[in-house]
C-alpha positions as CSV (number, residue, x, y, z in Angstrom):
1,X,-7.3,0.1,14.9
2,X,-9.1,3.4,14.6
3,X,-6.4,5.4,16.4
4,X,-4.7,6.8,13.3
5,X,-1.4,5.0,13.8
6,X,-1.6,3.1,10.5
7,X,-2.3,6.3,8.6
8,X,0.7,8.0,10.3
9,X,2.9,5.1,9.4
10,X,1.7,5.0,5.8
11,X,2.2,8.8,5.4
12,X,5.7,8.4,6.9
13,X,6.5,5.7,4.3
14,X,5.3,8.0,1.5
15,X,7.5,10.8,2.9
16,X,10.5,8.5,3.1
17,X,9.9,7.4,-0.5
18,X,9.6,11.0,-1.8
19,X,12.8,12.0,0.1
20,X,14.6,9.1,-1.5
21,X,13.6,10.2,-4.9
22,X,10.8,7.6,-5.5
23,X,7.9,8.7,-7.7
24,X,5.7,5.7,-7.0
25,X,5.0,3.1,-4.3
26,X,3.7,-0.4,-4.9
27,X,3.0,-3.1,-2.4
28,X,1.2,-6.4,-1.9
29,X,-1.9,-5.8,0.2
30,X,-3.7,-7.9,2.7
31,X,-7.1,-8.3,1.2
32,X,-8.9,-7.3,4.4
33,X,-6.9,-4.0,4.4
34,X,-8.0,-2.9,0.9
35,X,-10.4,-0.3,2.2
36,X,-7.6,1.3,4.3
37,X,-5.2,1.5,1.4
38,X,-7.9,2.9,-0.9
39,X,-8.6,5.5,1.7
40,X,-4.9,6.4,1.7
41,X,-5.1,6.9,-2.1
42,X,-3.9,3.5,-3.2
43,X,-5.3,1.9,-6.3
44,X,-5.4,-1.7,-7.5
45,X,-2.6,-2.4,-10.0
46,X,-2.6,-6.2,-10.6
47,X,-2.7,-9.5,-8.8
48,X,0.5,-10.5,-7.0
49,X,2.2,-13.8,-7.0
50,X,0.8,-16.9,-5.3
51,X,1.8,-16.7,-1.6
52,X,3.1,-19.6,0.5
53,X,-0.5,-19.7,2.0
54,X,-2.0,-20.4,-1.4
55,X,-3.7,-17.1,-2.0
56,X,-3.0,-14.2,-4.4
57,X,-2.8,-10.8,-2.8
58,X,-3.6,-7.7,-4.8
59,X,-0.8,-5.3,-5.6
60,X,-1.7,-1.7,-4.8
61,X,0.0,1.4,-6.1
62,X,0.3,5.1,-5.4
63,X,1.9,8.0,-7.2
64,X,4.2,10.1,-4.9
65,X,4.5,13.1,-7.2
């Protein structure tokens, strides 16, 4: 943490999505990582499905346009 690796990986995923023609990304987020995803531009979209561990993870989204 704090070395920029997660940010690099996230930006890479955004680039791959754009190159593939995607205009939006959505993902289920680990609740403890919400601050990171918000810093990367993600926004809360909705609650996800109940996980095998009995919790509901938020779904985050980001426009790639």
